[in-house]
C-alpha positions, 0 to 999 in steps of 0.5 A: 513430576512436580513443577519445581523438579521439572523446572530444575531438570529443564534448567540443567538440560539447557544450561549444562547440557546445551539442549534445545527447548524442543529437546527438553520439552520432549524429554520432560513431556511438556510444551516447548513454550513452557520451557521457553517461558521458564528460560526467560523467567530464569535468564537461562541464556545468561547462565549458559553464556557465562558457562561457555565463556568460562569453559573457553577461558579455561581451555585457552589457559590450558592451551597456553600452558601446554604450549609453554611446556612444549617450548620448554621441552623442545628447548631442552631437547635442542640443548640435548638435555633430557627433560624432567620426567615431571615436565613430560608427565605434566605435558602429556596429561594436559595435552591428553586432556585438551584432546579429550575436551576438543573431541568432546566439543566436536562430538557435541557440535556434531550431535547438535548439527545432526552429524554423528561422525566421531572419526571426523571429530578425532581427526580434527582434534589430532590435526588441531593438536598437531597445528597448535603444538607441532607434535603428532600424537599417533 
């Protein structure tokens, strides 16, 4: 591969896929030192940090919205009002998305730390959802 193509691939693996220098070097058949130099030159750490901050912010906003929707649904049920279908549908979709995102994050964390136990990640995601929204999904 040409240097520019290797550089772009390495940058993507580091910034978007959260891979280590060593892992990238092994994948692209180059030295970890080369990858470190490229990362320093391109300020990949800054880009990775921004990406993580944006994901956290989006996730926090989605949790807040889901919590508000959950409270609306709870309030309606307490008043013996049947919640609107669109509200229930929206809550279900956002909750499902949050669970999938949480499970994915746990999976990535476990892959990075050498623990590949998806059942633990699922259980943790379900427990987090139960704690956050007061609802069991199973």
